[in-house]
C-alpha positions in Angstrom: -23.3 -10.8 6.1 -23.8 -14.0 4.1 -21.7 -12.8 1.1 -18.7 -15.1 2.0 -21.0 -18.1 2.4 -22.6 -17.4 -1.1 -19.1 -17.0 -2.5 -18.0 -20.4 -1.2 -21.1 -22.1 -2.7 -20.4 -20.5 -6.1 -16.9 -21.6 -5.8 -17.8 -25.2 -5.0 -20.1 -25.2 -8.0 -17.2 -24.0 -10.2 -19.1 -20.9 -11.2 -15.9 -18.9 -10.7 -17.0 -15.5 -12.0 -19.9 -15.3 -9.7 -17.7 -16.7 -6.8 -15.2 -13.9 -7.5 -18.0 -11.2 -7.5 -19.4 -12.5 -4.1 -15.8 -12.7 -2.5 -15.6 -9.0 -3.6 -18.8 -8.2 -1.9 -17.7 -10.1 1.3 -14.3 -8.1 1.2 -16.1 -4.8 1.1 -18.4 -5.8 3.8 -15.4 -6.8 6.1 -13.6 -3.7 5.1 -16.4 -1.5 6.3 -16.8 -3.6 9.4 -13.2 -3.0 10.4 -12.1 -6.6 9.9 -9.0 -6.0 7.6 -7.6 -9.5 7.8 -10.9 -11.1 6.7 -11.4 -8.4 4.1 -7.9 -8.9 2.5 -8.5 -12.8 2.3 -11.8 -12.2 0.4 -10.2 -9.6 -2.0 -7.3 -12.1 -2.7 -9.9 -14.8 -3.4 -11.9 -12.5 -5.7 -8.8 -11.6 -7.8 -7.5 -15.2 -7.9 -10.9 -16.8 -9.0 -11.8 -14.3 -11.7 -11.6 -16.4 -15.0 -8.6 -15.3 -17.1 -10.6 -15.3 -20.3 -12.9 -12.6 -18.9 -10.3 -10.6 -16.9 -10.1 -8.0 -19.7 -13.8 -7.2 -19.9 -14.3 -3.6 -19.1 -16.9 -4.2 -16.4 -14.8 -6.8 -14.7 -11.8 -4.5 -14.8 -13.9 -2.0 -12.9 -14.6 -4.6 -10.2 -10.9 -5.6 -10.1 -10.0 -1.9 -9.6 -12.3 -1.9 -6.5 -10.8 -5.1 -5.2 -7.2 -4.1 -5.7 -8.0 -0.8 -3.9 -9.5 -2.7 -0.9 -6.7 -5.1 -0.9 -4.1 -2.4 -0.7 -6.0 -0.6 2.1 -6.5 -3.7 4.2 -3.1 -5.1 3.8 -1.6 -1.7 4.8 -3.9 -1.8 7.9 -2.0 -5.1 8.8 1.3 -3.5 8.2 1.9 -5.7 5.1 3.4 -2.8 3.3 5.2 -4.6 0.5 2.1 -6.6 -0.6 0.0 -3.5 -0.2 2.3 -1.6 -2.6 1.9 -4.4 -5.1 -1.9 -4.0 -4.9 -1.7 -0.3 -5.4 0.6 -0.7 -8.4 -1.9 -3.2 -9.9 -4.8 -0.7 -9.2 -2.8 2.2 -10.8 -2.2 0.0 -14.0 -5.9 -1.0 -14.2 -6.8 2.8 -13.8 -4.5 3.6 -16.7 -6.2 1.0 -18.9 -9.6 2.3 -18.1 -8.4 5.9 -18.6 -9.7 6.8 -15.1 -7.2 9.6 -13.7 -9.2 9.9 -10.5 -8.8 6.2 -9.7 -5.1 6.5 -10.7 -4.8 9.4 -8.4 -6.2 7.2 -5.6 -3.7 4.5 -6.3 -0.8 7.0 -6.2 -2.2 8.3 -2.9 -2.2 4.8 -1.5 1.4 4.4 -2.4 2.2 7.8 -0.8 0.7 6.5 2.4 2.6 3.2 2.4 6.0 4.7 1.5 5.6 7.1 4.5 4.9 4.2 6.7 8.0 2.4 5.3 10.2 5.4 6.1 10.7 6.3 2.5 9.6 9.9 2.8 11.0 11.3 -0.5 9.1 8.5 -2.4 6.0 9.5 -0.5 6.2 13.0 -1.6 6.8 12.0 -5.2 3.7 9.7 -5.2 1.5 12.5 -3.6 2.7 14.8 -6.3 1.7 12.3 -9.1 -1.7 12.0 -7.4 -2.1 15.8 -7.1 -1.3 16.3 -10.8 -3.8 13.6 -11.9 -6.5 14.8 -9.6 -6.0 18.4 -10.8 -7.0 17.3 -14.4 -10.5 16.4 -13.2 -11.4 19.5 -11.4 -14.4 18.9 -9.2 -14.3 15.1 -9.7 -10.7 14.9 -8.5 -11.0 17.4 -5.7 -11.0 14.9 -2.9 -8.0 13.1 -4.1 -6.2 16.3 -4.6 -6.9 17.2 -1.0 -5.7 13.7 0.1 -2.5 14.2 -1.9 -1.8 17.4 -0.1 -2.4 15.8 3.2 0.1 12.9 2.4 2.7 15.4 1.2 2.2 17.2 4.4 2.6 14.1 6.5 5.9 13.2 4.7 7.2 16.8 5.2 6.4 16.4 8.8 8.6 13.3 9.0 11.3 15.2 7.2 11.1 17.9 9.8 9.8 20.7 7.6 7.1 22.1 10.0 6.6 25.3 8.0 5.9 23.3 4.9 3.4 21.3 6.9 1.7 24.4 8.3 1.3 25.9 4.8 -0.2 22.7 3.5 -2.6 22.5 6.5 -3.8 26.0 6.0 -4.3 25.3 2.3 -6.2 22.1 2.7 -8.3 23.6 5.5 -9.6 26.4 3.3 -10.2 23.9 0.3 -12.3 21.7 2.5 -14.2 24.4 4.2 -15.1 25.8 0.8 -16.6 22.5 -0.2 -18.0 21.3 3.2 -15.6 18.4 3.4 -15.6 17.5 7.1 -13.4 14.5 6.9 -10.8 16.6 4.9 -11.2 19.3 7.5 -10.5 16.9 10.4 -7.4 15.6 8.6 -6.2 19.2 8.1 -6.6 19.8 11.8 -4.3 16.8 12.3 -1.7 18.3 9.9 -1.8 21.7 11.6 -1.6 19.9 15.1 1.6 18.0 14.2 3.3 21.1 12.8 2.6 23.0 15.9 3.8 20.1 18.0 7.0 20.1 16.1 7.5 23.9 16.6 6.9 23.6 20.3 3.5 25.1 20.4 2.0 22.3 22.4 -1.2 23.8 23.7 -2.1 25.1 20.2 -1.4 21.6 18.7 -3.7 20.0 21.3 -6.5 22.3 20.4 -6.2 21.2 16.7 -6.2 17.6 17.9 -9.3 18.1 19.9 -11.2 19.7 17.0 -10.1 16.8 14.7 -11.2 14.2 17.4 -14.6 15.7 17.6 -15.0 15.6 13.8 -13.8 12.0 13.4 -16.1 10.8 16.2 -19.1 12.5 14.6 -18.2 10.9 11.3 -17.8 7.4 12.9 -14.3 7.2 11.7 -12.7 5.1 14.4 -9.3 4.6 12.9 -8.7 8.4 12.6 -10.4 9.1 16.0 -7.7 6.7 17.5 -4.9 8.7 15.8 -6.3 11.8 17.3 -6.3 10.2 20.9 -2.6 9.2 20.2 -1.8 12.8 19.0 -3.3 14.2 22.0 -1.0 11.9 23.9 1.9 13.3 22.0 1.1 16.9 23.1 0.7 15.7 26.8 4.0 13.9 26.6 5.7 17.0 25.2 4.3 19.0 28.1 5.8 16.4 30.5 2.4 15.1 31.6 3.3 11.5 31.3 0.4 9.9 33.3 -2.1 11.7 31.0 -0.2 10.8 27.9 -0.2 7.1 28.9 -4.0 7.2 29.3 -4.5 8.8 25.9 -2.2 6.3 24.2 -4.1 3.5 26.0 -7.4 4.9 24.6 -5.9 5.0 21.0 -4.5 1.4 21.5 -7.9 0.1 22.6 -9.6 1.3 19.5 -6.8 0.1 17.1 -7.1 -3.4 18.6 -10.8 -3.4 18.3 -10.8 -2.6 14.7 -7.8 -4.9 13.9 -5.6 -2.0 12.7 -2.1 -3.6 13.4 -0.2 -0.9 11.7 -1.7 1.8 13.9 -1.4 -0.5 17.0 2.4 -0.7 16.6 2.8 3.0 16.5 0.7 3.6 19.6 2.4 0.9 21.5 5.8 2.5 20.6 4.4 5.9 21.9 3.1 4.2 25.1 6.5 2.5 25.7 8.3 5.9 25.3 6.1 7.3 28.1 7.0 4.1 30.3 10.7 5.1 29.8 9.9 8.6 31.1 8.0 7.0 34.1 11.0 4.8 34.9 9.1 1.6 33.9 12.1 0.4 32.0 11.5 -3.4 32.0 7.9 -3.0 30.7 9.1 -0.4 28.1 11.8 -2.8 26.8 9.4 -5.8 26.6 6.8 -3.7 24.6 9.4 -2.2 22.3 11.0 -5.5 21.5 7.5 -6.9 20.7 7.0 -4.0 18.3 10.4 -4.6 16.6 9.5 -8.3 16.1 6.2 -7.3 14.3 7.7 -4.5 12.3 8.1 -5.4 8.6 11.1 -4.4 6.4 14.3 -2.7 7.4 12.9 0.7 8.4 9.5 2.3 9.2 8.1 5.8 10.1 8.5 5.0 13.8 11.4 2.6 13.9 14.1 5.2 14.7 12.1 6.6 17.6 11.4 3.1 18.8 15.2 2.4 18.9 15.8 5.5 20.8 13.3 4.6 23.4 14.7 1.1 23.6 18.2 2.5 24.1 16.9 4.6 27.0 14.9 1.6 28.5 18.2 -0.4 28.3 20.2 2.4 29.8 17.8 2.6 32.7 18.5 -1.0 33.5 22.3 -0.6 33.3 22.5 -2.4 29.9 25.1 0.1 28.6 26.3 -1.9 25.6 22.8 -2.6 24.3 21.9 1.0 25.0 24.8 2.3 22.8 24.2 -0.2 20.0 20.6 0.6 19.8 21.1 4.3 19.8 23.5 3.9 16.9 20.9 2.0 15.0 18.4 4.7 15.8 20.8 7.3 14.3 21.3 5.1 11.1 17.5 4.6 10.6 16.8 8.3 11.1 19.5 9.2 8.5 18.1 6.7 6.0 14.6 8.2 6.2 16.0 11.8 6.4 14.0 12.2 9.6 15.3 15.2 11.4 12.4 14.7 13.7 14.1 11.6 15.3 17.7 12.2 14.5 18.2 14.7 17.3 16.6 12.4 19.9 18.8 9.4 18.7 22.0 11.5 19.2 20.8 12.7 22.6 20.2 9.0 23.6 23.8 8.1 22.6 25.1 11.1 24.5 23.3 10.0 27.6 24.7 6.5 27.2 28.2 7.9 26.8 27.8 10.0 30.0 26.7 6.9 32.0 29.6 4.8 30.8 32.0 7.6 31.9 30.3 7.8 35.3 30.0 4.0 36.0 33.1 2.2 34.7 31.4 -1.0 35.8 27.7 -1.1 34.8 25.3 -1.7 37.6 24.2 -5.0 36.2 27.8 -6.2 35.9 27.3 -7.1 32.2 30.5 -5.5 30.9 33.4 -3.3 32.0 34.1 0.1 30.6 36.9 -1.4 28.4 34.5 -3.6 26.6 32.0 -0.8 25.7 32.0 1.7 22.9 32.8 5.2 24.2 30.7 7.8 22.5 31.8 11.3 23.5 28.8 12.9 25.4 29.5 16.5 24.5 29.9 15.7 20.8 26.7 13.7 20.8 24.7 16.4 22.7 26.1 19.1 20.3 25.0 17.0 17.3 21.6 16.5 18.8 
């Protein structure tokens, strides 16, 4: 726990190579201790302080590889996706210089995750396929990265609405992991099979997969993925209309995400919780939470931004803010189209249809903000048909 202090002393003594090494140790320690912001600061220091005249030494390149990997992961946890992609690209280039296909596959897998989080699902699939090909060259040494690549590909296909492809990938990875006693991979396969069943409307089956995954991740001490499973169980409860239970499950996920400083997950779980608040008629609370998430979401799109805008549209609608509801539903449609996310596109069209129906029913909105002549007039029947 004194690695950061040791690094500072070496830095003040102008012994930069040693300072860089100890900042690297401190970064790994913080990374394992679920302190991503502290970890990324140390990894950045390690990379900055490394003397340029020694940067091409093979042993130091191996250290840089680990630092760039840690930097990419911890920046991603903070939702700093563009910076994280730069770190993964640097890692990939170093892996190529070191002729290390497994490390290169890990870098491509990192990029697959980040592209999916940015709502660029096609790029995520392409990166996962690069990782799969590289890992396949190394047989046993590359097995774990090959499984991860298949998982990332499955997650991107889930966003694209191809539930059958996700089921096939989940079944495939479950067998691969069972054959090699890979419990973490098995748990992630349960997650894939769960979301595919959720999308197909098999809610109880989905929840059984999420329960199995949760037990595995808890036994492994993997708090980030345990939180994801709590949230996924919230999704199955929400799909069944059990909104009170869903809210409690999302809050459990949120608590863990905040404890481990995983901002990226926190934003997703807060979006889910706000969606349940809408269903419970807690429109003002939902609007406040959703606007908070929007203010903290980087870039122009993300894996959850279309769903977020749909929920925000309904929260505004519930308060009689018809103009804002229509505008936000239109934005949700555009975002879903950009990311080719059939998963969210139908919901966005339905929100627009509900807004159009309210505008027809109430020529003067309850809050008196605008008259019908001032508002866009989406045709409800057309919107619902499109949905």
